[in-house]
N, C-alpha and C positions, 0 to 999 in steps of 0.2 A: 284131774286137770287143774283144779284149784291149788292143789299142793305145789304143782310145778310153777304156777304163777307166783305163789308165795315165795318159793325158793329163788326164782329169778329176781323178784322184788327185793328179797333180802340180800342177794348177791349184789344187785345194783346199789342198794343202800350202803352196803359195806364198801363197795368201790368208791362211792361218793365220799363216804366218811374217810376212806384211806387217802383219797386225793386231798380232801379238806385237811386231814391230819398232816400230810406232807407239806401242803401249802402253809398250814399253820406253823409247822416246825421251821419251815424256811424263813418265814417272817420273824419267828421267835429268835432264831440264831443269826439272822441277817445282819444286825448291828455289830455282831462280833466277827463276821466274816471279813478277812482281809481282801484287799483288791488284788486280783490275780493279774491285773494288767501289767504289773511289774515284771511278770515273766517274759513279756515281750522285749524287755531290756535287761535281762537278768545278768548279774555279774557274779560269776562263781568265785568263791573265796580261794585264792591261790597264794602261795607264799612268795615273799620277796627274795630274789636271788641277786647276789652281789658278785661281780666279775672284775678281774683285772682288765687293763686296757687291751691286752692281747687275748682275752676270752677265757681265762682260767677261772673256775668257780672258787670263790673265796668263802662264801657263807650263804646260808639260807635261813630266813626268819619267817615265822608264822606257825601257828599250831597245826594247821591242816596242810597236808601235802596233796596237791592236786595238779594234774597235767590235763587241761581241757583238750578234748578231741572232738572233731566233727564226726557224725555218724558214718560218713563215707570212709573215714580213716580207721574205723574199727573193723576187725576181721568178722565177716558174716557169721562164722561159726561161734564166735564169742557172743555176739548178739543173740543167736539162736539158743545158746546155753542159758542165758538169763531169761529169755521168753519161755522156754520149756519149763524152767524151774519156778519162776515167779508169776507168770501170767500168759498161759498158752493161748488164751482167747483175746490177747491184747488188740489185735487189728479188727476184732469183730464187735466189741462192746463200745459204748459211748462214755467210758470212764467208770461206770458202775457195772459190774458183772452180776446180773441178777441170778444167773445159774449158780455162780459161786456163792451168792448170798443165801440162796435156798439151801445149798449143801451145808453151809455153815449153820443155818437155822436148825436143820435136821440134826446136825451133830450136837448142837446145844441141847436140844430136847432129849436126845438119846444118852448123852454123857454128862450133861450139866456143866460142860466146860466151853468157854468161848474159844473160837478158832480164828487164826489169822488168815485162813485160806480164802476169805472173801475179799482181801485187799488186792486191788489191781495195781499195776505199775503206776497208773495215774494217781490213784489214791495214796500210794506210798510217796510219790512225788509231792502231793499236797501236804502230807504229814511232815516230810523232811523240810519243806520250805516254810510252812506256816504253823504247824501244830507240834504238840509234845507227843511223847510216846505212851502217855497214860492210856490204859485200856478202860474207857468209859463209853457208855452209849452215846452221850452227847458229843464226845469227840468224834465218834464214828459217823454221826450224822453230819457234823461239820465237814469231815473229811470227804464224804460223798458229794456234798454240795460244791465244795471247792474243786473236786475232781471233775465234776460236770462242767463247771466254768472253764477249767483248763482246756477241756476237750473242745469247747467252743472257740477258744482263742488260738490254739496251736494245732499243728498237724501231728499225726501220730509219730512221724520221724523226729519232729522237734521235741515232743514229749520224751521219747525214748533217749534222745541225745542228752537232754537235761538230766534224766534219771541216771544214765550210765556215767555221767560226769559228777553227779551230786552224791550218789549213794555212799554211805560209810562202809568201809571194807576192812577196818582194823588197823592197828599200828599207825594211827594218824593218817592213813591213806584214805582219800576221798576220791571216788571215781576210778574207773578201770585203768586209766593211764598211770596214775600214781601207784595203784596196787600192783601193777605189773612190775614197776620199778622196785617197790619195797620188798616184795616176796621173791622176785626172780631176777632183778637187775636187767630187765628187758623192756624194749618197746612192745606195745600190744601186738604188733604185726608179727613178732617173733615168738609169741607164746605157742606152746604145743597144746593139743586137745586136752590132755589131762590137766594142764595148768589153767586153761580156760575154765574147765569144769570146777576147779578149786575156787576160783574167783566168783563164779556164779553161785556157789554154795554159801558164800559169806554173808549176804544180806540178812539171812534169818537170825544169825547170832555172831556178828563179826568178832566179838571178843573171845568167844569160846570155841568157835569152829575154824579159827584160822590155823594154818599149817605150822606156825611157829609156836604158838601157845599150847596147842593140843593137836599134834600130828595125827593121832589115831582117829579122833572125831572128825578131823578135816578130811581124812581119806574116806571115811564112811560117808560123809556128806557128799564128797566128790562122786562117789559111786552112785548115789541117789540121783545126782544131776545127770550123769551119763545115762542112767536108766531112763530118765524122763526124755532125754534127747533121742534115745532109741525109740521110745514109744511114739514120739511125734514125727519120726522120720528125719531128724536133723543129722543123725549119724547112721552109718551102716552097721550091720552086725560085726563085721570084721574090725571096723574102727573101734567099736565098743569093746570087743574082746581084747584088743591090744591096749587100749587106754586104761582099762580097769586093772591091768597088771603093772602099770607104771609105778615106780617108787615115788616117794615124796622128795621133790627136788628143791623145795623152798628153803631159803636162808635170808636173813635180814640184810637188806642193802640200804644203807643210809644215803643221804645226799652225797653225791660224788664230788667231795671237796678235793680239788687238785692243788690248791694254794692256801695253806693254813695261815691266816693273818688276822688273829683275833682282835688286836687293838684297832686295826683298820676297819674290820667289820663293825665294831661297836661305834666307831665314829660315823660310819655310813648309816647305821641304824638310827642314830640320834638325828642326823641331818634329814633323813627321809621322814621322820616323825615331824620335824620342824616344817618341812615343805608340804606334806600332804595330810598330816594327822595320823594318829596311831592306828585307827581302824583301816584306813586306806593303805598305809605303809605295809601292814602285815597281811592284808587280804586281797589286794588288787592285782597281785601277780606281777609287780614291777620288776623289770630287769635293770639293775643298776650297774653301769659301767664306770669304774674308777679310773684315775690317771695312773694307777700303779703299773709298773713294769714287773712281770712275774719273775724274770731272771734277777733283776735288781733286788726285789723284795726277798727272795730266797737268800741272796748273798748277804743282805743286811741282817737277816735273822741269824744266819750261821756265824757271821762275823761278830755280832754282839754276844751271842751265846759263848762262843769260843773265848772271846776276850774276857768276859766275866769269869768263866771257869779258870782261865789261866791266871787272872788276878787272884782268885780265891785260892788256887793251888800254891801260888808264890807265898802266901801268908800262913800256910800251915793247916794242920788237921785238927779240927775241933772235937773229934770223937764221934761215936755212933749217934744216930738220931734217937735211938731208944735201946734200952736193954730189956729183953723179954723176960718176964717173971716166970718162975716155975720151970726154967730150962733144965733138962732137955725136953723138946717137943717132938711128937711123931710127925711123919711126913704130911699126913692129912691136916693136922693142926697148922703146920707152917703154910701149906697151900691156902687154907681158908683165911689165915691171917693176912697173907699177901694180897688176896683178892680185895681186901678192904683198904689197902694202901694205895694212894694216888701216885701216878707217875707224873713227872714234870720234865717233859722231853728236853734234852735227851737223857735225863736222870730217871732210872728205873729202880724201885725198891728191891732190896735183897736181904736175906737173913743169912748170917754167917753160921755155917754148920760145923766147920772144922778149921783149925789153924795149924799149919806146919811151921817149920823153922823159918822159911822165907816164901811162904805161899799160904793161900786161904781158899777154902771151898765155900761157895755161897749158893743159896737157892734163890734164883732171880724170878720175879713175877713174870709169868708167861713164857719163860725161857728154860726152866729147869735148872739143874745143877751145873755150875761153871767153876772153873779153876782160875784164881787170880794169881799170876806169877809175881815174882819179886819186882819186876819192872812196873807192874800195875800198882804196887804198894809203897815203893821206896821213897816216893815224894813226900810222904805224910809225916813231916816234922811237926812236932806238937806246937799248936798255936798258943802263944803267950799274949801278945797284943798285935796291933797292926804294924808295929815296928820291930817285933822280935818273935823269933821262933826257937824252939828247942833244938837239940842236936839231931843229926840225921839218925833215923832208926836203924838198928842192926838186925832186927828179927820181926817177923809178922806179929808175934805175941805182944810187942810193944805198941802195936797199932789196933789190933782187933782181938776179940774173944768170941767163942761160940755163944750164940744167942743175941748177938748184936744186930740191930736193924740198921742197915747202911744203904747207900745208893751207889749204883755203878752206871757207867756209860760206855757206849761203844768206842773203840779206839782201834781203827784199822780193822784187822782180822780178829782182834781180841777185845778185852774189856779192861776198864780202868776204875779203880776205886775213886769215888767222888763224894761230894756233899752238897747240900742245898746252899748256895752262896748267900752271904749276908749282904754283899755289895749288890748294887743294881745299875742299870745303864739304860740309855735311850739313843736312838739314831734316827735321823730324818734326812732324806735327800730330796732336793727340789730341782725342777727345771727353772733356771733363773730367768728365762725369757718370759714366762707367764705364771710362775708359781705352782705349776702342776707337781703334785707329790708323787715322786717315782718310787719311793720306798719309805716305810715308817715302821719302827719297832718301839713300842712304848715301855718295854721292860723285859726282864729275863724270861718270864713265863706268865701268861695271862691267868692261868689257873691259880698260881701262887698269889698274884696281885693284879687286880683289874685297873689299878691306878695307872693312867697313861702319862708317863713322865715327859713325853714329847710336848704335850699341850697343857698339862696341869702342874708340872713341877717347876716352880720358880726357884732357881738356885743361883748363887753368886757365880758370876761368869769369869772372874779372875782376868787373866791377861787376854782373854778372848775379846775384851772391850777395846783393846789398844788400837786396832786398825780404824775404828770409828773415831777415836780421839785424834789420831794422826790425820784423818781426813779433815778435821777442823783446823789443825795446824797448817796443813797444806793450802787451805783457803784463807789463812791469816798470816801471810808473810814468810812462811817456811817453805823450803824445798827439800828434796831428798838429799841434797848435798849440804844443807845447813848444819852447822856444828852446834850441838847442845852438850852442856857439861855433864858427863857421866861421873858424878861425884856424890858422896853421901850427903843426905839432907838431915839436918838436926834443927827442928823447929819447936820452940817452946809453945805449948798450948795452955794459955792462961786459964781458960774455962775448965780444963781437965786437970790441970796441976801437974802435967808431965810433958816431956818432949816427945814429939812425933818423929820417929826415925825410920822412914821407909827405906828398905834395903833391896839391893839386887839379889837375885838367887841364881847361882851362888854369889856371895858378896865380893864380886870382882868389879873393879871400876877402871874405866879406860880414859878418863878425862874428856877433853873435847872430842865428841864423836858425831859422825854424820847420822842424820835422821834415818836413812835406810838401814844402817847397822843397828840403831836403837830398836827398831821394830823387829829386824831379823833375829836379834839376840834377846828380845823381850826385856829391855832394860827398864826396870821399874822407876828408877829415879828420873830418867829421861822423860817418861810418860807424865810424871808429876810436874816436871819443869815445863813441859809443853802445855799442860792444862793451865798452869799459872800464867804462862805467857799469853795464851788465847783468852783466858777468862772463863770462869766456871759457867756463867750464864750462856755464853756463846757455845760452849761445849755441850751443855744440856740441850740447848736448842738444836744443835746438830744431831745429837743422839735421838731426839724425837723425830727428826727428818727420816731416820732409818726405821721408824715405826715403833720405837720403844716408848712405853708409857712413862710420862713424866713422873708419876707417883712412884715408879720403881727406881728412880735415879736419885741417890742421896746427894744433897747439895753441899758436898765437902770434897776435899782433895783425895779422899780414899776412892772416889769415883775413878780416878786415873789408874788404880790398881785392880778395878773390877769388883767393887763392893756392891754394884747393882745386881739385883736378883731378877733373872729373866728365864723364860722357858727355852728349851732347845728350838722350838718352832720360831720364837722371836729372834733368836740368834741366827738361825738359818735364813730367815727372811732378810735380816740385815745384811748378811754376807752375800746374798743373792743380788742385792742392790749394787754391791761392788763388782760382782762377777758379770752383770749384764750391762755395765756401762753407766750405772747411776740411777736406774729406775726402781721405784719401790713397788714390787708386785705383791699380790695377795695369795698366799698358799691356798690351794683348793684340792679336794680329793675326788668329788663326784664330777665326772665329765658329762654324762648324759643319763637320762632315765627313759626306758621304753616300757610300753605296756606289754601284756602277755602275748600280743600279736605282732610285736616288733615295731609298733608305731611310736615315734618320738613324742614324749610328753613334757620333757624338760631338758634343757641343755645349759651347761656353764657358759658364761660369757666373760672370761677373765680379761682384765686389763693387761696389756703386754708391753714389754720393753722393745723399742724399735727406734734406734737413732735415725735411721734413714727415713722412717715415716715422719719423725719429728721435723727433720730437715725439709721434707717435701711440703709438709703443712705450713712450715714457716715461710716457704717460698711461694705460697699462694696456691698450692695444690689442694687446699681445703675446698676449692671450688669444684674439684672433681671428687667422685666417690672413692673413698679409701676403704678397702675391704680387708678385714682380718678374719680368717676362717679357722675354725677348730679342726684338727688339733694343732696345726702348725702355726697358726696366727701370723701368716705372712701377708704381704701387701699385694693388692691387685687393682685392676680397673682404673688405670691412670692413663694420661695422654701418651701417644706413641713416643714422643721425645723423652719420656721418662722411663722407657722400657729398660735401659741398662741399669738405672738406679734401682728400679723395682726388682730386677733379677738379683742385684747385689743384696737388696733387703731380704729377699727370699733366702738366699744362701746363708746370710748371717743369722737367720732365725732357726736354722736346723740344728736341733740338739741331738738327733739320732740319724746315723747315715742311712738307715733303711727307709726314711721318709723323705727322700730328696727328689722325688718325681715331681717336677714342676707342673706338668700337665694335670696330674691328680690334685696337686695343691690348688691350682687355679679353679678346678671344678669344686673343691671344697669351699673355697673362698666365696664363691657365688651364693653360698647358702646364707651367709650372715653379713651382708654389707653394713658397715658402720663407719663412723667418722672419727674425729679426734677423741671422742669420748671413750674409745677403746684403748687409748694410750695411757700407760701407767704414769703417775706423776713422778717427777724427778726428786730424788733424795740429795744427790750431789751431781756435779757436772761430770761429763764424760772424761774430761782431763784429770779431775781429782780421782775418779774411780780408777783410771789407768795407773796413776802414780802410786796409789795405795796397793794396787795389785802388784806393781813392780816390787814394792817393799815386801809384800807377802810372798813373792817368789823367792826372795832372799831368805825368808824363814825356812824354806825347803832346801835351797841350794847353797846358802851362805854366800861368801864372796871372797875375792882376793886371790892371791897366788901363793899356794902353800909352799912351793919350793923356795920362795924368797922370804918366807916368814910373815907375809902380809895377809894370809888367809884367815877366815873365821867361819865358824859353823853356825848355821841357823838352828833354832830349837826344834824344827820339824824335819831334820835331816833324814829321819827314817823313811819318809815318803820318797825322797830322792833315791835312796838305796834300794827300796823294794819295788817301786813303780817304774823307775828308770825312764822318766819322761820329763820334759822341760816345760810343759804347759800347765803346771800345777802351782797354785798359790794357796797358802794356808797359814794358820795361826794356832799355836798351842795356848792352853789356858789352865792355870792352877790358882786356887784361892789361897788367901794368906795362911790359913791353917790347914791346907791340903784336905779340905772336906769335899771339894769338887774338882774334877779334872775334865778338861774339854779339848777337843780338836775340831776346828772348822777349816774347810778348804774347798777348792773348786777348780774345775777346768772351764773353758768357755761355755760349755753346755750343761754342766751338772755341778750343783753345790751340795755338800753333805756336812752335817754337824753331828758330833757324837759327844755324849756326856757320860761320866761314870762317877758314882758316889754312893753314899748311904742315905736311905730314905729318912732315917731318924735325925739327921743333921748332927749326930753326936760323935760319930767315929771319924777319925782322920784316915786318909788313904795310905799313910805310911811314910811321912817325911816329905818335906817341901823342896822342890827344885825345878827350875825351868831349864836347867842346863842338861844336855843329853848325857845320861849315865853311860858308863862303859858297858860293853857287851857282857862282861863277866861280873857285873854287879851281883852281890849276894841277894837272896830273895827277900831280905828285910829292907824297909826304908826306900828312899829315893823314888817314891811314886809321884807322878806329876802328869800333866797333860800329855807330854811326849811318850811317857812309858805306860800310863794307865789307859788313856783314851785313844791316842793315835793308832795303836795296833789294830783296833777294831775298824777305824776309818780306813787304814791302809788295806786291810783284808777285803772290805767292801769295795773300795775303789778298784782293786786289782781285778775283780770280776766285772764290775760295772763298766770299766774302761777297756776291757779286753778287745772288743771289736770296734772301738772308736779310735780312729787314727790320731796320732799326735798332731796338735795344731799350735796356734800361738794366739796371744792376746793382741787384737788389732790396735794399732796406734791411731788414736782419734785425731782429727784436725786440731791444730793449736798446740801440738806437742813438738818440741825440738830436742835434739840430742847433741851434746857437746862433750868433749873430753875434759875430765877434771882430774885434779890431783887428789889422791885417796886421803892424804893426811889433812888437807885444808879445805877441800871442797871447791877450790878455786880452779880457774882455767889453767891448762897446762899444755905445753907442746911436747912433753915427754911421751914416748910410746912404749915405755917398759912397764914392769910390774907395779910401778908407783902410780900408775894412772888407770883410768877406766872411762868408758862412755857412760854418761848419766842423762836421764830424761828430765825435762823441765817444761812447765807451761811457758809458751812463747812470751818473752818479755821478762821472765824471772830468772833466766840463766845468769851465771856470774859474769862479770865484766872485767874483773881483775885477774891477773895471772899469779900463780904461785911462784915461790923462789926458784924452783928448778927450771923455770921458763925464762929467766933473765938472760939478756944477751951475754953477760959475763957471769957464769955460775959462781965465781968467787966473790962477787960483789955482796956486800951486806944487804940483807933484806930490808925493805922499807919498814917503817914503824908499824904501818897498818897490817903487815903480814905476821907480826909477832902474835903468838897465841898465848893468852893468859887465862888459866882456868877460872879466875875470879872476874873475868870480863863480864859485865852485865848482859852483853849481847848473847852470852852463852846460857843465860838463865840458870 
């Protein structure tokens, strides 16, 4: 009996010591234990996803892919697979499975190896959130205490939901939602039983048991999971027998990018970091909706790529990218080599394996062997420089040799020999009403160069500057009918010791010429004379009104020819102010940001162009709430007597025909009521903007009557020929040494600017001219805004405007139209080809009649009607 008492006493003492040890260990590690209260407000790290305005996925940022799911949205069989494999007693223990611990202890004694079998799902959750994966006793003790705390705070379903969303499952997939997408391209609800079993087998070793890296081990692990599900009754014998025979159906599924726009994605990434910080931007699961229109973006990318490749092709073949040493190579070596070569869409690397008389055989990366016929090769005249190419080749051997590394690109049903272009380009399109970026391409290929030329490249703008200078002239005594002397300038520069002789390109001079024609034909000397007449200080002040940085504007007369260096975004913003009636809007790309649950967390609030709003506010409507709602930024909530004006304001603000539902607009407007602070500031008056637009329309359509010899061609005539619509205004631009070429243009609801040139500033584009070259020009020389930049603009606009009906530029109040004589710009009563109607600001229209309007046409003209090229009034 005494021995029994002693045993009981010893056992009691051991129990007390055990409890004391546990308590002691708890207080020992307590200072190092994290607060698990954060689990009540847990934020699962999910990637940022970037979308176009119409919902196409552009990019995904963040190291961890995760699709958070509620437990009720997970298939019960998937949950059972994880429970059967990882913790079959999950709903029975309190975070620590003492049965499992005992089993692990026995295993340690018998084998000398530690086992993971004692870890419950709650303990794994504790480790994943708070601890490392090191296998030490102290970490295991901490893990158990944290697991016990978790069980006190959360329900079993909450714990399981966190676990299934948090667990690492390989290939950067965290949680079952992401894993289902990565391995099978499915939502979890669409997984089959074998696929569920594969996912449930991954937590043990996600890097070595996943079905992509090690299919055989993954299938063996899947079968273990199915066996455990059978043991616990989660599947029937028939389900088990069928599932265990299923093949491995896994394949890698990346983020489902439907709109590839790398330059845009990078801009969004940087803005999100600026707004929310790096950790939040990458891990909070933000859904970022841009202002981009997917159709327009695709059109812009294709237009830019084709234009760059066409330019490159015009200037000749520079030879293979590389000549492979030790040729000939066997097929395996060629394939291995090509795997290491990058593609630059649409350019794909290829190795020339054979050359015929007028054909070549190439091994193309990922495509196998292809035949290039003579039509794919014959363009490749040898490149000499940007102005000169060699003679046309007569055989394929003059172009290629076996062992050459080249690039090819798709061309209809076939393929075309190509090369990585030296020239580069940029294109940006804005909604001029609020500055929303509808399309943006920062270069030929993001992988070749991440330099975003839209926002980072300050390049000389050439003649693209002239509409802004003309706007200053129209506000300082000039009209579209004013005569300016189009004659050579020869000015001695004492400081430089030489004469400055700006010239027209081509060097054709018309003498006294109307301002409209001067801009339409991009007359350089007329631009200089206008700058002189207005004064350089006034001109620079006007250019800053358009948002151009004063530091980028040289304070000399070369400014009139475009010596200022601006980015394409700067230029597009400036032209938007002309397109929208004179308001300076701010370009923006991110429209709104939502969290992972679709809740709005940030929204753009752009200032907008709205002449009607401005008028209402000026009339005292500021006493009433004025509402501008995204994305249409129209006007609402005004008194009943302003209803018609408001409807007109709404109609004028619609850039896209598909968003003209006024009822929907009013509902959107109620979201963001604002006042005059949402109106963009004015750069120029509505009247000046309209007159500049008129002159820019002449850039496209020219003017006059060709049958009577009075017609003339605008430098942007290609847009008229290709787009065949009259609501286009534009301007070509070429720098003095042809290092940069531009085209900017707009319709009432869309502005686009494109630039083409060389990043190193050293190369010329191939000859300078602002005059439209003939259609059969040789491929050398005569590169300029009209030939180099405008084709990309035309191609983009052809797609962007396809579903937008032709409109017109609204005539603002304060504009009058009178018939003028084409030769003198004065009033006329003639109605033949010698006259035209011209627009003027009210009060600036001519008051004198030209000679052809005299009562007796044989009377001599009065002295004031005589035109003298040296007249100081002609500058």
